[in-house]
N, C-alpha and C positions, 0 to 999 in steps of 0.2 A: 612514468606514473600516469595512470588513467584518471580522468576527472571524476569527481563525485559530487553529489548534491543531496541536501537533506531539507525536508519540509515537515512542519508540524501541522496536524489537522485535528479539529474537534469534530467528532462524528455526530451527524444529525440523527442517526439511527444506529441500532446495534449492527455489528458486522456479522450478519447471518448469511444464508445460502445465496440469495439473489445478489446482494451487493458484493459478496466475495467473488461470485462468478463474473461480475462486471469488472472487478479489479484484475482478475486473471486475464480476461479478454484484452483489457487495455495494456497490461504489462507484456503480453505476448507480442505486441507490436514493436517492441524495442529490443535492441541487442544488450542493453545494460542489465546488470543484475540488480533487482529491486527487492528490498526487504521492508516489511512493515513491523514496527516495534510498538509494544504496549507494555508498560511496566518493565519487568525483567525478562519478558518473553519476546521472541521475534519469529517471523514466518516469511518464507519467500512469497512474493506477490504472485507467483505463478502456481500456487497451490491453494485452492479454495478450502480444502479441509484444514490445512495448517492455519490459514487466516482465521477461520471460524474458531479454531482452538485457542486463539488469543483471548477470547472471552471479552472483547471490547464492547461495551454497552453504549447506548446513546449518551452523548455528553462527554465521553472519554476522549482524552487526547492521545493520538498515536503519532508516531514519527515515521515518515517514509524516507528511506535511505537508498540511493542508487549509486552504482559505480560502473563506469565503462564509457565508451565513446559518446553515447547519447544520454548520459546520466541526467542532465538537467531537464531535458524534455520528458524523460521517463518518470522522474520524481514528480514533476508538475502534473503530468497526465494521470498518474495513479492518485495523487492528492486530490485532483479534481473529481475523479471517479468516487473517491471516498466521501467527499463533501456532498455529492449528489445522491448518496444512498438514501433510500426510503424504505 
């Protein structure tokens, strides 16, 4: 069984093109599969278009879920990227 990790994040800004691109850049540095969830929707962290389609606005809570060898580091790195969005 591969390790997994989950982190909740309150977004300081809407998940639009620039922050979505930063999340994709960060997620690409890991082998783990990373997913961002908002409500009943989810998107892979390596797809800017799918991330933007979540419709997450400033103040929304999203969950970052990662699975794989480096899941903990991947989840934390993506969560940090989301917290720093402006």
